[in-house]
C-alpha positions in Angstrom: 93.6 -16.3 -22.0 91.0 -18.2 -23.8 91.0 -20.6 -20.8 90.2 -17.6 -18.4 87.2 -16.4 -20.7 85.7 -19.8 -20.8 86.0 -20.3 -17.1 84.3 -16.9 -16.8 81.3 -18.0 -19.0 81.0 -21.2 -17.4 80.9 -19.4 -13.8 78.6 -16.8 -15.0 76.1 -19.6 -16.6 76.2 -21.4 -13.2 75.4 -18.2 -11.4 72.5 -17.6 -13.8 71.3 -21.2 -13.1 71.5 -20.4 -9.5 69.5 -17.4 -9.7 66.9 -19.0 -11.8 66.7 -22.0 -9.5 66.1 -19.6 -6.6 63.5 -17.6 -8.1 61.6 -20.9 -9.2 62.1 -21.9 -5.6 60.6 -18.6 -4.2 57.8 -18.8 -6.6 56.8 -22.3 -5.5 57.4 -21.9 -1.9 55.4 -18.7 -1.6 58.3 -16.3 -1.2 60.0 -18.2 1.5 63.1 -20.1 1.8 61.8 -21.9 5.0 58.4 -22.6 5.7 57.5 -21.2 9.0 55.8 -23.5 11.7 52.1 -22.5 10.9 49.1 -24.3 11.3 46.6 -25.9 8.7 43.0 -25.5 8.3 40.7 -27.5 5.8 38.2 -25.6 3.4 35.7 -27.9 1.8 33.9 -26.8 -1.6 31.8 -28.6 -4.2 34.4 -27.6 -6.7 38.0 -25.8 -6.3 37.6 -24.1 -9.7 41.3 -24.3 -10.8 42.6 -23.8 -7.5 46.0 -25.5 -7.1 48.8 -25.8 -4.7 50.6 -22.7 -3.9 47.8 -20.4 -4.5 47.7 -17.4 -2.0 45.1 -17.3 1.2 44.2 -13.8 1.9 42.4 -12.0 4.7 41.1 -8.4 4.0 43.6 -8.5 1.0 46.6 -9.3 3.0 48.4 -12.7 2.2 48.4 -14.7 5.4 49.1 -18.2 4.0 49.0 -20.3 1.0 47.3 -23.6 -0.4 49.2 -26.6 0.8 47.3 -29.5 -0.8 44.3 -29.8 -2.9 42.3 -33.3 -2.7 39.0 -35.2 -3.2 37.2 -36.1 0.1 34.0 -38.2 -1.1 31.5 -36.0 -2.6 33.4 -32.7 -2.3 36.8 -31.3 -2.8 39.0 -29.9 -0.2 42.0 -27.5 0.0 44.4 -27.7 2.9 45.4 -24.2 4.0 48.6 -23.5 5.7 48.0 -20.2 7.9 50.9 -17.9 9.2 51.2 -19.0 13.1 50.8 -15.2 13.9 47.3 -15.0 12.5 44.3 -16.0 14.1 41.1 -16.9 12.3 38.0 -16.4 14.0 35.5 -19.6 14.3 32.9 -17.6 12.2 34.9 -16.5 9.5 34.1 -17.7 6.2 36.5 -18.7 3.2 35.5 -18.6 -0.5 37.5 -18.9 -3.7 38.1 -15.6 -5.3 38.7 -14.9 -8.7 42.0 -12.5 -9.0 40.9 -11.3 -12.6 39.7 -12.4 -15.9 43.2 -14.0 -16.6 44.7 -14.2 -13.1 44.9 -17.1 -10.9 42.2 -17.9 -8.0 42.9 -17.7 -4.2 41.1 -18.4 -1.2 39.6 -15.3 0.6 38.7 -15.2 4.2 36.8 -12.7 5.8 37.6 -11.3 9.5 34.8 -12.7 11.4 33.3 -11.4 14.8 35.9 -9.7 17.1 34.6 -11.7 20.0 34.6 -14.9 18.4 37.1 -17.6 19.5 39.8 -18.5 17.0 40.1 -21.8 15.1 42.3 -24.5 16.3 44.8 -26.0 14.2 43.4 -28.8 11.7 40.0 -27.5 12.2 37.4 -27.0 9.2 36.6 -23.6 8.2 33.2 -22.4 7.1 32.9 -21.7 3.3 30.6 -20.0 0.8 30.1 -20.4 -3.0 30.7 -17.5 -5.0 30.0 -16.9 -8.9 32.9 -17.7 -10.9 33.5 -16.4 -14.5 32.2 -19.8 -16.3 29.1 -19.5 -14.2 28.6 -15.7 -15.1 29.3 -16.5 -18.8 26.7 -19.4 -18.7 24.0 -17.0 -17.1 25.0 -14.4 -19.6 24.7 -17.0 -22.4 21.1 -18.0 -21.1 20.0 -14.4 -20.8 21.1 -13.9 -24.5 19.0 -16.6 -25.5 15.9 -15.4 -23.7 16.5 -12.1 -25.2 17.0 -13.3 -28.7 13.6 -15.4 -28.2 11.8 -12.3 -26.9 13.0 -10.2 -29.9 11.9 -12.7 -32.3 8.5 -13.1 -30.8 8.3 -9.2 -30.6 9.3 -8.9 -34.1 6.6 -11.5 -35.4 4.0 -9.8 -33.3 4.6 -6.4 -34.8 5.5 -7.4 -38.5 3.7 -10.9 -38.7 5.4 -14.3 -39.5 5.3 -13.9 -43.2 2.6 -17.1 -43.2 -0.4 -15.2 -43.3 -0.4 -14.1 -39.8 -0.9 -10.2 -39.6 1.3 -8.2 -37.3 0.3 -5.3 -35.1 1.7 -2.7 -37.6 -0.1 -4.1 -40.3 -3.4 -4.1 -38.4 -2.8 -0.6 -37.3 -2.1 0.5 -41.0 -5.4 -1.4 -42.1 -7.2 0.2 -39.3 -6.1 3.7 -40.3 -6.8 3.2 -43.9 -10.5 1.9 -43.6 -11.4 4.6 -41.0 -9.4 7.5 -42.8 -12.6 9.2 -43.5 -14.1 8.9 -40.0 -10.8 10.1 -38.5 -10.6 13.0 -40.7 -14.1 14.2 -39.5 -13.3 13.5 -36.0 -10.3 15.6 -36.4 -12.5 18.3 -38.0 -15.0 18.2 -35.2 -12.4 18.5 -32.5 -10.9 21.6 -34.4 -14.2 23.1 -34.4 -14.9 22.4 -30.7 -11.5 23.8 -29.9 -12.2 26.9 -32.0 -15.5 27.5 -30.1 -13.9 27.1 -26.6 -11.4 29.5 -27.7 -14.1 32.2 -28.7 -15.9 31.5 -25.3 -19.0 29.7 -26.9 -20.8 27.2 -24.9 -20.8 26.4 -21.3 -17.5 25.3 -21.3 -16.2 27.9 -23.3 -17.8 30.5 -21.1 -16.6 28.7 -18.2 -12.7 28.9 -19.6 -12.9 32.3 -20.9 -15.4 34.5 -18.4 -13.7 34.9 -15.0 -17.0 36.0 -13.6 -18.6 32.8 -14.4 -15.6 30.8 -12.9 -15.9 32.9 -9.8 -19.7 32.1 -9.7 -19.0 28.5 -10.2 -16.5 28.4 -7.2 -18.7 30.2 -5.0 -21.7 27.8 -6.0 -19.3 24.9 -5.3 -18.4 26.7 -1.9 -22.3 26.8 -1.0 -22.7 23.2 -1.9 -19.5 22.5 0.4 -21.2 24.6 3.2 -24.7 22.6 2.5 -22.8 19.4 2.8 -21.1 20.5 6.2 -24.5 21.6 7.6 -25.9 18.2 6.4 -23.2 16.3 8.0 -23.9 18.2 11.3 -27.8 17.5 11.0 -27.1 13.9 10.6 -24.8 14.1 13.4 -27.5 15.6 15.6 -30.0 13.2 14.4 -27.4 10.3 15.2 -27.2 12.1 18.8 -31.1 12.0 19.3 -31.2 8.2 17.8 -28.6 7.3 20.4 -30.5 9.0 23.2 -33.5 7.2 22.2 -31.7 3.8 22.3 -30.2 4.6 26.0 -33.8 5.2 26.9 -33.1 9.1 27.6 -35.9 11.8 27.1 -39.6 11.4 26.9 -39.4 9.3 23.3 -36.7 7.2 24.8 -38.8 6.4 27.8 -41.7 5.9 25.8 -40.0 3.1 23.5 -37.8 1.5 26.2 -39.4 2.0 29.5 -42.2 -0.7 29.7 -44.3 1.1 32.2 -44.5 4.4 30.3 -45.3 2.5 27.3 -48.3 0.8 29.2 -49.3 4.2 30.4 -49.3 5.7 27.0 -51.4 2.7 25.7 -53.8 3.0 28.6 -54.2 6.7 27.8 -54.8 5.9 24.2 -57.3 3.5 25.2 -59.1 5.8 27.7 -59.2 8.6 25.0 -60.7 6.2 22.4 -63.4 5.1 24.9 -64.4 8.8 25.7 -64.3 9.5 21.9 -66.7 6.5 21.3 -69.0 7.9 24.1 -69.0 11.2 22.7 -69.9 9.6 19.2 -72.7 7.6 20.5 -74.4 10.9 22.2 -73.5 9.4 25.9 -72.6 12.0 28.6 -73.2 15.6 28.9 -70.9 16.5 25.9 -72.3 13.6 23.8 -75.8 14.5 24.3 -74.8 18.3 23.7 -73.2 17.4 20.5 -75.9 14.7 19.3 -79.3 16.0 20.8 -80.5 19.2 18.8 -83.2 19.9 21.2 -80.5 20.3 24.2 -78.8 22.7 21.8 -81.9 24.7 21.3 -82.6 24.8 25.0 -79.1 26.0 25.6 -79.4 28.6 22.9 -82.9 29.9 24.5 -81.4 30.2 27.8 -78.8 32.1 26.4 -81.0 34.7 24.7 -83.2 34.9 28.1 -79.9 35.7 29.9 -79.0 38.3 27.2 -82.5 40.0 27.8 -82.2 40.0 31.5 -78.8 41.5 31.3 -80.2 44.2 29.1 -83.0 44.9 31.7 -80.3 45.4 34.6 -79.2 48.7 33.3 -82.7 50.2 34.2 -83.5 48.6 37.5 -81.7 48.8 41.0 -80.3 45.9 42.7 -83.2 44.2 44.3 -85.4 44.8 41.0 -82.3 43.4 39.2 -82.5 40.2 41.0 -86.1 39.9 40.4 -85.9 40.7 36.7 -83.2 38.1 36.2 -85.3 35.5 38.1 -88.4 36.5 36.0 -86.4 36.4 32.7 -84.9 33.0 33.4 -87.7 31.3 34.8 
């Protein structure tokens, strides 16, 4: 009986050993007893970041292979990927090292690429890109923390001073308030008085705030100013139109300014008018003598008086007699 029990225990331990060996083999072999006849791709990185043989290769979250080998190739590290033969990886697809979790293992993640791109052949090198890992993130956070700490120290020194004779902003404000307490009190009192006057409607601003009629009048005045501005704008536009016409030589003024012949005629007219005026001022010509010679003026006045007397005598004479009277009166 004891011999049978011992044999059974040995057999049980043997089976447990086989099971443990199976589990270990499955874990190291990616869950497959016999590795399929897939194909290999090479992915090159600056650093593999703890990536090791047997780690998964995923596409869109689905396991499509495993890392078959890791190696150094000159100035970079390479991971040889074993891909399932039923999976096609596009030529423009990109591989990156992805962190499965804060304490999980890393794996190779491959995007889908373009639908129309050709597949990568066996043994080809897939494009790669660098993604931040936990160490890089922690390093950046530490640098950011140091900068924040330095900024807080600087801000604290600016506000409270450095304790070595340098006065901070808070101390300066306190000193400013202390030295100008009386002025601030007077200013506050004056502001209160002004506010009270405004509330009572005193002064121009107070009336404007409290008197609706004054407000309406101000709005009306502003409307008139706006209309006046519009009219002035229209006047300026009309003046500009006139100036444009003059520049184009249109109208009398435009022709006078830009037409050479019209300008010369105008100059000639002015010259003639000046010559006539000079002759009149010198007493030349009939009109000049009439204006300058007093005797001619007296003769003209005498003739006018004789003509008046002759006309007066016509009332009492016949036609023939009237002609004689006029002739006698004039000569």
